[in-house]
C-alpha positions as CSV (number, residue, x, y, z in Angstrom):
1,M,113.4,-49.5,-26.8
2,R,110.8,-52.1,-26.9
3,K,110.2,-51.3,-23.2
4,L,109.2,-47.7,-24.2
5,I,107.0,-48.6,-26.8
6,L,104.5,-50.6,-24.9
7,P,103.7,-47.8,-22.3
8,L,103.8,-45.0,-25.0
9,F,101.0,-47.0,-26.8
10,F,98.7,-47.4,-23.7
11,L,99.3,-43.7,-22.9
12,T,98.2,-42.8,-26.5
13,I,94.8,-45.1,-26.3
14,T,94.2,-43.6,-22.7
15,F,94.6,-40.1,-24.3
16,L,92.2,-40.8,-26.9
17,G,89.8,-42.1,-24.6
18,L,90.0,-45.7,-25.8
19,S,90.0,-48.8,-23.8
20,C,90.5,-52.4,-23.7
21,H,87.1,-52.8,-22.0
22,P,84.5,-51.0,-24.2
23,R,82.0,-49.0,-22.3
24,P,78.6,-50.7,-21.6
25,R,76.0,-50.1,-24.3
26,V,73.6,-49.1,-21.4
27,Y,74.8,-47.6,-18.4
28,I,73.9,-44.9,-15.6
29,K,75.9,-41.8,-15.1
30,K,76.2,-40.0,-12.0
31,L,76.7,-36.2,-12.9
32,K,78.8,-33.7,-10.7
33,N,75.6,-32.3,-9.2
34,N,74.7,-35.7,-8.0
35,H,71.9,-36.0,-10.6
36,Y,71.7,-39.4,-12.5
37,Q,71.3,-40.2,-16.4
38,L,70.5,-43.2,-18.3
39,I,73.0,-43.4,-21.3
40,V,72.2,-45.3,-24.1
41,D,74.7,-45.7,-26.9
42,S,76.6,-42.9,-25.5
43,K,73.5,-40.4,-25.4
44,P,71.2,-39.6,-22.5
45,Y,68.0,-41.6,-22.7
46,I,64.6,-40.8,-21.0
47,V,62.5,-43.8,-20.6
48,K,58.9,-42.9,-22.2
49,G,57.5,-46.3,-22.0
50,V,54.4,-48.5,-21.1
51,C,53.8,-51.8,-19.3
52,Y,53.1,-54.3,-22.0
53,N,51.1,-57.5,-21.8
54,P,48.9,-57.9,-24.7
55,I,46.3,-60.4,-23.6
56,P,43.2,-60.6,-26.1
57,I,39.7,-60.6,-25.1
58,G,38.6,-64.0,-23.8
59,K,42.1,-65.2,-22.8
60,N,43.8,-64.8,-19.5
61,Y,47.4,-64.3,-18.1
62,D,48.3,-67.9,-19.2
63,Y,48.1,-66.9,-22.8
64,D,51.3,-66.9,-24.6
65,W,51.1,-63.6,-26.7
66,W,54.7,-64.0,-27.5
67,S,53.7,-66.8,-29.9
68,D,50.3,-65.2,-31.0
69,P,50.3,-65.8,-35.1
70,A,48.5,-62.4,-35.2
71,K,51.9,-60.5,-34.1
72,P,50.1,-57.9,-31.8
73,W,53.5,-56.4,-31.0
74,L,53.6,-55.1,-34.7
75,A,50.1,-53.1,-34.6
76,D,51.0,-52.1,-31.1
77,G,54.5,-51.0,-32.1
78,K,53.2,-48.8,-34.9
79,L,50.8,-47.1,-32.6
80,M,53.4,-46.6,-29.9
81,Q,55.8,-45.0,-32.3
82,G,53.1,-42.6,-33.3
83,M,52.7,-41.7,-29.7
84,G,56.4,-41.2,-29.0
85,V,57.1,-44.5,-27.0
86,N,60.5,-45.6,-26.9
87,T,60.4,-48.4,-24.3
88,I,58.0,-51.3,-23.2
89,R,58.4,-53.2,-19.9
90,V,57.4,-57.0,-19.7
91,Y,57.2,-58.6,-16.4
92,Q,58.5,-61.9,-17.5
93,A,59.9,-63.4,-20.7
94,G,57.9,-66.1,-22.5
95,S,59.1,-69.9,-22.7
96,D,60.1,-69.8,-26.2
97,P,63.4,-67.9,-26.6
98,Q,63.0,-67.8,-30.5
99,A,59.4,-66.1,-30.1
100,V,60.8,-63.7,-27.4
101,R,63.8,-62.6,-29.7
102,K,61.3,-62.2,-32.4
103,V,59.3,-59.6,-30.4
104,V,62.4,-57.6,-29.1
105,R,63.8,-57.7,-32.5
106,D,60.9,-56.4,-34.3
107,L,60.1,-53.6,-31.8
108,Y,63.5,-52.2,-32.0
109,N,64.3,-53.0,-35.7
110,L,60.8,-51.6,-37.1
111,Y,60.0,-48.9,-34.3
112,R,63.2,-48.1,-32.4
113,I,61.3,-49.3,-29.3
114,R,63.5,-51.0,-26.5
115,T,62.6,-53.7,-24.2
116,I,62.9,-53.9,-20.4
117,M,63.3,-57.6,-19.5
118,G,61.8,-58.8,-16.3
119,S,61.5,-61.5,-13.8
120,W,58.9,-62.3,-11.0
121,L,61.5,-64.2,-9.1
122,G,59.1,-67.0,-8.4
123,F,56.6,-64.4,-6.9
124,W,53.4,-66.2,-7.8
125,E,54.5,-69.8,-7.6
126,Y,52.5,-72.1,-5.4
127,P,52.4,-72.2,-2.4
128,C,54.5,-69.0,-1.9
129,P,58.0,-67.6,-2.6
130,L,60.5,-69.3,-0.3
131,Y,63.2,-66.8,-0.4
132,G,64.8,-68.4,2.7
133,D,65.0,-71.9,0.9
134,R,68.4,-72.6,-0.8
135,A,66.8,-74.8,-3.5
136,F,64.1,-72.3,-4.3
137,R,66.7,-69.5,-4.7
138,E,68.7,-71.6,-6.8
139,K,65.8,-72.6,-9.0
140,V,65.0,-68.8,-9.3
141,K,68.6,-67.8,-10.0
142,K,69.1,-70.5,-12.8
143,E,65.9,-69.0,-14.6
144,V,67.1,-65.6,-14.3
145,L,70.6,-66.2,-15.5
146,E,69.2,-68.3,-18.4
147,M,67.2,-65.1,-19.3
148,V,70.1,-63.0,-19.3
149,N,72.3,-65.1,-21.3
150,L,69.6,-65.7,-23.9
151,Y,69.0,-62.1,-24.6
152,K,71.9,-59.9,-23.4
153,D,73.1,-59.6,-26.8
154,E,70.0,-58.3,-28.4
155,P,70.3,-54.6,-29.3
156,G,66.7,-54.0,-28.2
157,V,67.2,-55.0,-24.6
158,L,67.5,-51.7,-22.2
159,F,67.9,-53.4,-18.8
160,W,67.1,-56.1,-16.5
161,T,64.2,-55.7,-13.7
162,L,64.1,-58.2,-10.8
163,G,60.7,-58.7,-9.2
164,N,57.9,-56.2,-9.1
165,E,56.3,-55.7,-5.6
166,N,57.8,-58.9,-3.9
167,N,58.9,-56.7,-0.9
168,Y,55.3,-56.8,0.2
169,S,55.9,-60.5,0.9
170,C,58.4,-59.5,3.5
171,S,55.9,-57.6,5.4
172,G,53.1,-60.4,4.9
173,E,50.8,-58.2,2.8
174,V,50.9,-60.5,-0.2
175,N,52.4,-64.0,-0.6
176,P,53.8,-64.0,2.9
177,W,56.6,-66.6,3.5
178,S,59.0,-67.6,6.2
179,S,61.9,-70.0,7.1
180,D,63.1,-72.2,9.9
181,E,65.5,-69.6,11.1
182,I,62.9,-66.8,10.9
183,D,60.4,-68.8,12.7
184,K,62.7,-69.2,15.6
185,E,62.7,-65.4,16.2
186,P,59.8,-64.8,18.7
187,D,59.6,-60.9,17.9
188,P,57.4,-60.4,15.0
189,Q,59.2,-57.0,14.2
190,K,62.5,-58.8,13.9
191,K,61.0,-61.3,12.0
192,R,59.9,-58.7,9.4
193,V,63.5,-57.3,9.2
194,M,65.0,-60.8,8.6
195,R,62.6,-61.2,5.8
196,F,63.5,-57.9,4.1
197,R,67.2,-58.6,4.4
198,T,67.0,-62.3,3.2
199,Y,64.8,-61.1,0.1
200,Y,67.2,-58.1,-0.7
201,S,70.3,-60.1,-0.2
202,F,69.2,-62.8,-2.7
203,V,68.4,-59.8,-5.1
204,N,71.8,-58.6,-4.5
205,E,73.3,-62.0,-5.3
206,L,71.4,-62.2,-8.6
207,A,72.4,-58.7,-9.6
208,R,76.2,-59.6,-9.0
209,E,75.8,-62.7,-11.0
210,I,74.0,-60.6,-13.7
211,H,76.8,-58.0,-13.8
212,Q,79.4,-60.7,-14.4
213,A,77.2,-62.3,-17.3
214,D,76.4,-59.1,-18.9
215,P,78.4,-55.8,-18.0
216,H,76.3,-54.0,-20.6
217,H,72.9,-53.5,-19.0
218,P,71.9,-52.2,-15.5
219,V,70.0,-54.2,-13.0
220,A,66.8,-52.7,-11.6
221,L,65.1,-53.7,-8.2
222,G,61.3,-53.9,-8.9
223,N,59.9,-52.5,-5.6
224,G,56.5,-51.5,-4.4
225,E,56.6,-47.9,-3.1
226,L,59.7,-47.3,-1.0
227,K,58.9,-50.0,1.5
228,G,62.0,-51.9,2.8
229,L,64.4,-49.6,0.9
230,E,66.1,-49.0,4.1
231,F,67.1,-52.5,4.5
232,A,68.0,-52.6,0.4
233,R,70.6,-49.9,1.0
234,E,72.5,-52.4,3.5
235,S,71.7,-55.6,1.7
236,A,71.6,-54.9,-2.0
237,P,74.4,-52.5,-2.7
238,D,75.0,-54.0,-6.2
239,V,71.6,-53.0,-7.6
240,D,71.9,-50.0,-10.2
241,L,68.5,-48.5,-9.9
242,I,64.9,-48.8,-8.3
243,A,62.0,-49.6,-10.7
244,C,59.3,-48.2,-8.4
245,I,55.7,-49.4,-8.4
246,I,53.6,-46.5,-7.3
247,Y,50.0,-45.5,-7.3
248,R,49.5,-41.9,-5.6
249,G,47.0,-40.4,-7.7
250,K,47.9,-36.8,-9.2
251,T,51.4,-36.6,-7.5
252,F,54.1,-39.1,-6.3
253,G,54.6,-36.6,-3.5
254,N,58.0,-36.8,-1.6
255,L,58.9,-40.0,-3.4
256,F,62.1,-38.6,-5.3
257,K,63.6,-36.8,-2.6
258,S,62.7,-39.6,0.0
259,L,64.6,-42.0,-2.1
260,R,67.7,-39.9,-1.8
261,F,67.9,-40.6,1.9
262,S,66.3,-44.3,2.1
263,F,68.4,-45.7,-1.1
264,D,70.4,-43.3,-3.1
265,R,70.1,-44.7,-6.5
266,P,68.1,-43.5,-9.5
267,V,64.7,-44.3,-10.1
268,M,62.6,-45.4,-12.9
269,L,58.7,-45.2,-12.3
270,A,58.1,-49.0,-13.5
271,E,54.4,-49.1,-12.9
272,F,52.1,-46.1,-12.4
273,G,49.0,-44.7,-14.2
274,A,45.1,-44.4,-13.8
275,D,42.1,-46.2,-15.0
276,A,39.7,-44.8,-17.2
277,F,36.5,-45.9,-15.6
278,N,34.8,-43.6,-13.2
279,A,33.4,-45.9,-10.5
280,Y,31.0,-42.7,-9.0
281,L,29.7,-42.0,-12.4
282,K,29.6,-45.5,-13.5
283,K,30.8,-44.9,-16.8
284,E,34.2,-44.5,-18.9
285,D,35.9,-41.3,-18.1
286,Q,38.9,-40.7,-20.5
287,N,39.1,-37.1,-19.0
288,M,39.9,-38.4,-15.7
289,Q,42.5,-40.8,-16.8
290,A,44.1,-38.2,-19.1
291,F,44.2,-35.6,-16.1
292,F,46.1,-38.0,-13.7
293,L,48.6,-39.4,-16.3
294,E,49.4,-36.1,-17.5
295,S,50.1,-34.9,-14.1
296,Q,52.3,-37.8,-13.4
297,W,54.4,-37.3,-16.5
298,R,55.1,-33.7,-15.5
299,Q,56.3,-35.1,-12.1
300,I,58.6,-37.3,-13.9
301,Y,60.0,-34.6,-16.1
302,G,60.2,-32.4,-13.2
303,N,62.8,-34.7,-11.5
304,L,64.9,-35.8,-14.5
305,A,68.6,-34.8,-14.4
306,G,69.3,-31.0,-15.0
307,N,66.1,-29.7,-13.5
308,P,67.3,-27.5,-10.8
309,Q,63.9,-27.9,-8.9
310,G,63.7,-31.5,-8.9
311,A,65.7,-34.4,-7.2
312,G,67.5,-35.2,-10.5
313,N,67.4,-38.9,-9.9
314,C,64.5,-39.8,-12.1
315,L,65.2,-41.8,-15.5
316,G,61.7,-42.0,-16.9
317,G,58.7,-44.3,-16.6
318,T,56.7,-47.0,-17.9
319,S,52.8,-46.1,-17.5
320,F,50.8,-49.0,-16.5
321,E,49.4,-49.9,-19.1
322,W,49.3,-49.8,-22.9
323,L,46.1,-52.1,-23.3
324,D,43.1,-52.9,-21.1
325,E,43.0,-56.4,-19.5
326,W,39.6,-57.9,-19.8
327,W,40.4,-61.0,-17.8
328,K,41.4,-59.4,-14.6
329,H,38.2,-59.0,-12.5
330,N,37.7,-62.7,-12.0
331,E,40.8,-64.3,-13.6
332,S,39.9,-67.7,-12.4
333,S,36.6,-67.7,-14.2
334,A,36.9,-68.1,-18.3
335,D,33.1,-66.7,-18.2
336,G,34.3,-63.2,-17.5
337,W,37.4,-63.0,-19.8
338,S,35.1,-61.8,-22.4
339,A,33.2,-59.2,-20.4
340,H,34.6,-55.6,-19.9
341,D,33.7,-55.7,-16.2
342,T,32.9,-52.6,-14.6
343,E,33.1,-53.6,-10.8
344,S,36.2,-52.0,-9.2
345,N,38.7,-54.3,-7.6
346,W,40.3,-51.9,-4.8
347,Q,40.1,-48.5,-3.3
348,N,42.6,-45.7,-3.4
349,S,41.4,-42.2,-2.3
350,S,44.4,-40.4,-4.0
351,Y,42.5,-40.9,-7.2
352,Y,39.8,-38.4,-5.8
353,F,37.4,-37.8,-8.5
354,D,35.7,-41.1,-8.1
355,S,36.8,-42.0,-4.7
356,K,33.7,-41.9,-2.2
357,E,33.4,-43.3,1.1
358,G,33.1,-47.1,1.4
359,T,33.4,-47.3,-2.7
360,K,36.1,-49.2,-4.4
361,N,37.4,-47.1,-7.5
362,M,40.4,-48.8,-8.9
363,N,39.4,-50.9,-11.8
364,E,42.0,-53.3,-13.1
365,E,40.4,-53.9,-16.4
366,W,40.5,-50.2,-17.5
367,F,44.1,-49.0,-16.9
368,G,44.8,-49.2,-20.8
369,I,46.0,-45.9,-22.6
370,V,44.6,-47.9,-25.5
371,S,41.1,-49.7,-25.3
372,L,40.4,-53.0,-27.0
373,S,37.2,-53.4,-29.1
374,P,35.5,-56.7,-29.5
375,E,35.8,-56.0,-33.4
376,T,38.7,-57.7,-34.9
377,E,41.0,-56.4,-37.7
378,N,43.6,-58.6,-39.2
379,G,43.0,-61.2,-36.4
380,L,43.4,-58.8,-33.6
381,H,41.0,-56.9,-31.6
382,K,40.9,-53.4,-32.7
383,R,43.0,-50.9,-30.8
384,V,41.2,-47.5,-29.8
385,P,43.6,-45.0,-28.5
386,R,42.1,-43.1,-25.5
387,K,42.4,-39.4,-24.7
388,A,45.7,-40.1,-22.4
389,Y,47.5,-41.3,-25.7
390,Y,47.1,-38.0,-27.3
391,V,47.7,-35.8,-24.3
392,I,51.0,-37.7,-23.2
393,R,52.2,-37.6,-26.9
394,E,51.8,-34.0,-26.9
395,F,53.3,-33.7,-23.6
396,W,56.4,-35.7,-24.8
397,K,56.7,-33.4,-27.7
398,N,56.6,-30.2,-25.7
399,P,57.2,-30.8,-21.8
400,V,55.9,-27.9,-20.3
401,L,55.8,-28.8,-16.7
402,K,52.7,-26.7,-15.7
403,S,49.8,-28.5,-16.5
404,K,47.1,-27.1,-19.3
405,I,44.3,-29.6,-18.5
406,K,41.6,-28.8,-16.0
407,K,39.5,-31.6,-14.5
């Protein structure tokens, strides 16, 4: 009789949909039509987010905002909640775990804003990221797994993102690197392929170990555009989604459909946006920024699961960015950190309103949906929402895919 009771018990819990292994708190669901949904606490979740790095005026990237006694995330969280933001993306956790937990918990408990936790994967370490070097890889792996184990049980964590635009180092565009094995190859094209495969294999190794340590949160590959993803398809099969960094102006073009062929994973637009300074007119242009951002969000919503006209592989996005960063134009000179520089850093003709021949038009200090004022309130520089804040807020409330804004 006892032999019958045990199987019937397991049949009963199977019938009821129960399991000895509970379903992850956050996971990606593939629908019957091959569309993808992000599921959080058993409900579909659209990432409506911003990239978050609240550096005050007069400081640069070294500033530890996680431990700022003025607690900027509280003022920002309230403003974000009013806009409809449900997610922030951070590029790297701070060095003090207690401070990081405080930020993640405050944003979630007070405003129901979740956090995408990231790692640079040593991309900005001197002299360069040596992804072919065993010691370097082990050092980065230790740091990543330490982050996962520290914060995996925080209810406010949404998922993990590995890297940002690290794939550009494989083609030599940013922070180029090599290895003894790669250097022995005489063919430049084969060297490039070897670097991509080396890097993506490392990311896959990290993804596997993260899944073992934390089965409750997906792992994203932070990738610049779609470059190299044909190699990620072979070398990084354990990655759950692509966190794509992309600046194509009004439209993302064929991004969503192309991803189906290059590396069929859902995509979260991890970095996109438009600056609010018109390089042609040489003045702030909030209408220009709002126009591009609204158009980009319409593209995102048009490719969510359930839209028959889209690719159905988009999970949402985190706009770049929440606040202006006054330190960026000349980050090595403290004299410039207190000046809102109006000289543009690079040129992108896709942002066509202020893109003129021979003129740089992308200003890294003016990408904020919210601007910073030198005036202070409660120890913080005053936050001033731009037009894009209100335009995106209204779009999220009523996501009609046909644009209402004329520019």
